[in-house]
C-alpha positions as CSV (number, residue, x, y, z in Angstrom):
1,M,81.5,14.6,-27.4
2,N,77.8,14.3,-26.6
3,R,77.5,11.2,-24.4
4,T,74.4,9.1,-24.7
5,K,72.3,9.2,-21.5
6,M,71.3,5.5,-21.1
7,I,69.3,3.2,-18.9
8,I,70.0,-0.5,-19.4
9,D,67.1,-2.8,-18.6
10,A,68.5,-6.3,-18.0
11,D,67.9,-9.9,-16.8
12,T,71.5,-10.0,-15.9
13,G,72.9,-13.2,-17.4
14,I,76.3,-13.8,-19.1
15,D,75.9,-11.6,-22.2
16,D,74.0,-9.0,-20.2
17,A,77.0,-8.7,-17.9
18,L,79.3,-8.1,-20.8
19,A,76.9,-5.5,-22.2
20,I,76.7,-3.7,-18.9
21,L,80.5,-3.7,-18.6
22,Y,80.8,-2.3,-22.1
23,G,78.2,0.4,-21.2
24,L,80.1,1.3,-18.0
25,K,83.5,1.5,-19.9
26,S,82.4,3.2,-23.1
27,P,83.4,6.9,-23.2
28,K,80.3,7.5,-25.3
29,I,77.8,6.5,-22.6
30,D,76.5,8.2,-19.4
31,M,74.9,5.3,-17.5
32,E,71.9,6.9,-15.8
33,G,70.8,3.7,-14.1
34,I,70.2,-0.1,-14.6
35,T,66.8,-1.7,-14.1
36,T,66.3,-5.4,-13.7
37,V,63.7,-7.8,-14.9
38,F,63.0,-11.6,-14.7
39,G,64.1,-13.7,-17.6
40,N,67.4,-15.6,-17.7
41,I,67.1,-15.8,-13.9
42,P,64.7,-14.6,-11.2
43,V,64.7,-10.8,-10.9
44,E,66.2,-10.8,-7.4
45,M,69.2,-12.7,-8.8
46,A,69.5,-10.3,-11.8
47,T,69.6,-7.4,-9.3
48,D,72.3,-9.0,-7.2
49,N,74.4,-9.8,-10.3
50,T,74.0,-6.2,-11.5
51,L,75.3,-4.8,-8.2
52,R,78.2,-7.3,-8.2
53,I,79.1,-6.2,-11.8
54,L,79.1,-2.6,-10.8
55,K,81.6,-3.4,-8.0
56,L,83.8,-5.4,-10.4
57,A,83.9,-2.3,-12.7
58,G,84.8,0.0,-9.9
59,R,81.5,1.8,-10.1
60,E,79.9,0.7,-6.8
61,H,77.5,3.3,-5.3
62,E,77.8,5.4,-8.5
63,I,75.0,3.9,-10.7
64,P,71.5,3.4,-9.3
65,V,70.0,-0.1,-9.7
66,S,66.2,-0.5,-9.6
67,E,64.5,-3.8,-9.4
68,G,61.5,-4.5,-11.7
69,A,59.0,-7.1,-12.7
70,G,59.4,-10.7,-11.4
71,R,56.7,-12.1,-13.7
72,P,55.1,-11.4,-17.1
73,L,52.4,-8.8,-17.6
74,T,49.4,-11.2,-17.8
75,R,50.6,-14.8,-18.2
76,S,52.2,-17.1,-15.7
77,L,55.9,-17.4,-15.3
78,N,57.4,-20.2,-17.5
79,G,60.7,-20.9,-15.9
80,F,64.3,-19.5,-16.3
81,S,67.3,-20.1,-18.6
82,T,69.8,-21.5,-16.1
83,H,70.8,-24.1,-18.7
84,V,72.1,-21.2,-20.8
85,H,73.5,-18.9,-18.2
86,G,74.4,-21.2,-15.2
87,G,72.8,-21.5,-11.8
88,N,73.7,-18.0,-10.8
89,G,73.1,-16.4,-14.2
90,I,76.7,-15.5,-14.9
91,G,78.2,-18.8,-15.8
92,D,78.6,-19.9,-12.1
93,V,81.5,-17.4,-11.7
94,E,81.5,-16.1,-8.1
95,L,81.9,-12.3,-7.9
96,P,82.3,-10.5,-4.6
97,V,79.1,-9.2,-2.9
98,S,78.4,-5.5,-3.3
99,S,77.7,-3.2,-0.4
100,Q,75.4,-1.1,-2.7
101,Q,71.7,-1.6,-2.2
102,K,69.0,-1.5,-4.9
103,L,66.7,1.6,-4.9
104,E,63.4,1.4,-3.1
105,E,61.8,2.9,-6.3
106,P,60.5,0.1,-8.6
107,A,61.9,0.0,-12.2
108,A,58.8,1.3,-13.9
109,D,58.8,4.4,-11.7
110,F,62.5,4.9,-12.1
111,I,62.2,4.8,-15.9
112,I,59.3,7.3,-15.8
113,R,61.2,9.7,-13.5
114,K,64.4,9.6,-15.6
115,A,62.5,10.1,-18.8
116,E,60.8,13.2,-17.2
117,E,64.1,14.5,-16.0
118,L,66.0,14.0,-19.3
119,R,63.1,14.9,-21.6
120,G,64.0,13.9,-25.1
121,E,67.5,12.7,-24.2
122,L,67.0,9.3,-22.5
123,V,68.0,6.2,-24.5
124,I,66.7,2.9,-23.1
125,V,68.4,-0.4,-24.0
126,A,66.1,-3.3,-23.1
127,M,68.0,-6.7,-23.0
128,G,65.3,-8.9,-21.3
129,R,61.6,-9.3,-21.3
130,L,59.8,-5.9,-22.0
131,T,57.7,-6.1,-18.9
132,N,59.3,-3.1,-17.1
133,I,58.8,-0.9,-20.2
134,A,55.2,-2.1,-20.5
135,H,54.5,-1.3,-16.8
136,A,56.0,2.2,-17.3
137,L,53.8,2.8,-20.4
138,Q,50.7,1.7,-18.5
139,K,51.5,4.2,-15.7
140,D,52.6,7.0,-18.1
141,P,51.0,6.8,-21.6
142,G,53.0,10.0,-22.5
143,L,56.3,8.1,-22.1
144,P,57.0,7.7,-25.8
145,S,57.2,11.4,-26.3
146,K,59.8,11.7,-23.5
147,V,62.1,8.9,-24.5
148,K,64.6,9.6,-27.3
149,H,64.9,6.0,-28.4
150,L,64.4,2.4,-27.3
151,Y,66.7,-0.4,-28.5
152,I,65.2,-3.8,-28.0
153,M,67.3,-7.0,-28.0
154,G,64.6,-9.3,-29.2
155,G,62.7,-10.9,-32.0
156,A,63.5,-12.9,-35.1
157,V,62.1,-11.5,-38.3
158,N,63.7,-13.3,-41.2
159,V,65.4,-16.0,-39.3
160,P,64.4,-18.9,-37.0
161,G,63.6,-18.4,-33.3
162,N,65.6,-19.7,-30.5
163,V,62.8,-20.9,-28.1
164,T,60.2,-22.0,-30.6
165,P,60.7,-22.3,-34.4
166,V,59.7,-18.6,-34.8
167,S,60.1,-17.0,-31.4
168,E,63.1,-15.4,-29.7
169,A,63.4,-15.8,-25.9
170,N,62.9,-12.2,-24.7
171,I,59.7,-11.6,-26.8
172,W,58.4,-15.2,-26.1
173,G,58.9,-14.6,-22.3
174,D,56.3,-11.9,-22.3
175,P,54.6,-11.4,-25.7
176,E,51.8,-9.2,-24.3
177,A,54.4,-6.7,-22.9
178,A,56.4,-6.8,-26.1
179,D,53.3,-6.1,-28.3
180,L,52.2,-3.2,-26.0
181,V,55.7,-1.6,-26.2
182,I,55.9,-2.1,-30.0
183,Q,52.5,-0.5,-30.6
184,S,53.2,2.4,-28.2
185,G,54.5,4.8,-30.7
186,M,57.9,5.0,-29.1
187,S,60.9,5.3,-31.4
188,I,62.2,1.8,-31.5
189,T,65.1,-0.2,-33.1
190,L,64.7,-4.0,-32.9
191,V,68.0,-5.8,-32.6
192,G,67.0,-9.4,-33.2
193,L,68.5,-12.8,-34.0
194,D,68.8,-11.6,-37.6
195,V,72.0,-9.7,-36.6
196,T,72.9,-11.1,-33.2
197,M,73.5,-14.6,-34.5
198,K,76.0,-13.2,-37.0
199,T,78.0,-11.4,-34.3
200,L,80.2,-14.1,-32.8
201,L,82.7,-13.6,-29.9
202,H,85.4,-16.3,-30.2
203,Q,87.8,-17.6,-27.6
204,S,90.6,-16.1,-29.7
205,H,89.1,-12.7,-29.2
206,L,89.2,-13.2,-25.4
207,D,92.8,-14.5,-25.6
208,S,93.9,-11.4,-27.4
209,L,92.0,-9.2,-24.9
210,A,93.8,-10.9,-22.0
211,R,97.1,-10.1,-23.6
212,L,96.3,-6.5,-24.6
213,S,94.1,-5.2,-21.8
214,K,95.3,-2.6,-19.2
215,S,96.1,-3.9,-15.8
216,E,93.1,-2.0,-14.3
217,N,90.8,-4.0,-16.7
218,Q,92.4,-7.4,-16.0
219,P,89.8,-8.5,-13.4
220,I,87.0,-7.6,-15.8
221,V,88.6,-9.4,-18.7
222,S,89.2,-12.5,-16.4
223,F,85.5,-12.5,-15.5
224,I,84.4,-12.2,-19.1
225,N,86.6,-15.1,-20.1
226,Q,85.4,-17.3,-17.2
227,S,81.7,-16.6,-17.6
228,M,81.9,-17.0,-21.4
229,Q,83.0,-20.6,-21.0
230,Y,79.5,-21.6,-19.9
231,Y,78.0,-19.8,-22.8
232,F,80.4,-21.4,-25.3
233,D,79.5,-24.8,-23.9
234,F,75.8,-24.1,-24.4
235,Y,76.2,-22.9,-28.0
236,R,78.4,-25.9,-28.8
237,E,75.7,-28.2,-27.6
238,V,72.8,-26.4,-29.3
239,N,74.3,-24.8,-32.4
240,A,77.5,-26.8,-32.8
241,Y,79.6,-23.6,-32.5
242,R,83.2,-24.1,-31.6
243,E,84.5,-21.9,-28.8
244,C,82.3,-19.0,-29.7
245,A,78.9,-17.5,-28.9
246,P,76.6,-14.8,-30.3
247,M,76.7,-11.3,-28.7
248,H,72.9,-10.6,-28.3
249,D,72.9,-8.0,-25.6
250,P,76.4,-6.4,-26.1
251,L,75.5,-5.8,-29.8
252,T,72.3,-4.0,-28.7
253,V,74.1,-1.6,-26.4
254,L,76.8,-1.0,-29.1
255,I,74.3,-0.1,-31.7
256,A,72.9,2.6,-29.5
257,V,76.2,4.5,-29.8
258,E,77.6,3.0,-33.0
259,P,74.5,2.9,-35.3
260,G,76.7,2.6,-38.4
261,I,77.6,-1.0,-37.7
262,V,74.1,-2.2,-38.8
263,R,71.7,-1.8,-41.7
264,T,68.1,-1.2,-40.7
265,Q,64.8,-1.4,-42.5
266,T,61.5,0.2,-41.4
267,M,58.9,-2.6,-41.0
268,H,55.4,-2.7,-39.6
269,L,55.8,-5.0,-36.6
270,S,53.4,-6.8,-34.2
271,V,53.9,-9.6,-31.7
272,E,51.8,-12.8,-31.9
273,C,50.4,-13.5,-28.4
274,G,48.4,-16.7,-29.2
275,G,49.2,-20.1,-30.7
276,E,51.1,-23.1,-29.4
277,H,54.0,-22.6,-31.8
278,C,53.8,-18.9,-32.7
279,A,53.4,-17.1,-29.3
280,G,56.1,-14.5,-29.1
281,M,56.7,-14.4,-32.9
282,T,57.7,-10.9,-34.2
283,V,55.5,-10.6,-37.3
284,A,56.6,-8.1,-39.9
285,D,54.1,-7.0,-42.5
286,Q,56.4,-7.0,-45.5
287,R,53.7,-6.5,-48.1
288,V,53.9,-3.5,-50.5
289,K,51.2,-1.7,-48.5
290,P,51.6,-2.9,-44.9
291,S,48.6,-2.5,-42.7
292,V,49.3,-4.6,-39.6
293,G,51.6,-3.5,-36.8
294,S,53.6,-0.3,-36.0
295,P,56.7,1.0,-37.8
296,V,59.9,-0.1,-36.2
297,Q,63.5,0.1,-37.3
298,V,64.5,-3.6,-37.7
299,C,68.2,-4.5,-37.9
300,V,68.7,-6.7,-41.0
301,D,72.5,-6.8,-41.4
302,V,75.6,-6.1,-39.3
303,S,79.3,-5.5,-39.8
304,A,80.0,-8.3,-37.3
305,E,83.8,-8.2,-37.1
306,Q,83.8,-4.4,-36.7
307,A,81.2,-4.8,-34.0
308,I,83.3,-7.2,-32.0
309,D,86.4,-4.9,-32.4
310,L,84.4,-1.9,-31.1
311,L,83.0,-3.9,-28.2
312,L,86.3,-5.1,-27.0
313,E,88.4,-2.0,-27.5
314,V,86.9,-0.3,-24.4
315,F,88.6,-3.0,-22.2
316,I,92.1,-2.5,-23.8
């Protein structure tokens, strides 16, 4: 089997943690490194969470972790999402401290180096603001030709946003970075709210997982269950969901190795950087002859139940 050589770029919150754990457990993925960015929480906390999750997965000192941007490309920082992810970003669950240290090398430099080493083989899954990818592109404009594919968890094309009426959090958090990345010519799949809001993880799934998982995976499954409670509470308050939550980041990692679970459509995409209500909007030019934006594969539908089954089976 050809394993996918992957870097995950994360603002390691609750669903990021599950996505990383899936990536570490999947037999289809070679995790080349994890880069961190601000977003759900400050970047320093995202780095610390990532190191703790590697320890939880039994991969301490095996996967390099590189810290990236602590603020947007050009605009000022506009706060964090602790109301969604808890004070520590992972649902206020306390994981043991890791003895692994982050790399001295910043995230953008790490991405550039790995893309050069793995020319044409590197897949990047960006699960937070796109600031690290934007910094890497500014330093190495030739990056798009070296990266095999970029999967972006972000955007809302034909559905409402989750921060403003039209904007999804990751794109809204640094629209200038997002637009720079989307216009870069890199091969991109956008995994937005159009599909992630349909892919719901229920408490019943976690209960089954607790019963079926191997003993070696029990600590991971216990952590997932505990951290998800905070997420479930948030989605009950905001979306009136009952004991379930959408799998934004895990779905994005999953699609990188299981592309058959989604239907995509090529759309010309750009990101709105101005406007009180529209900053961060992913604008698709869906006219017969589109002329605005760059072509991106946009996920428009998902086999949601199959996605959840594939996601959880690596822990059984």
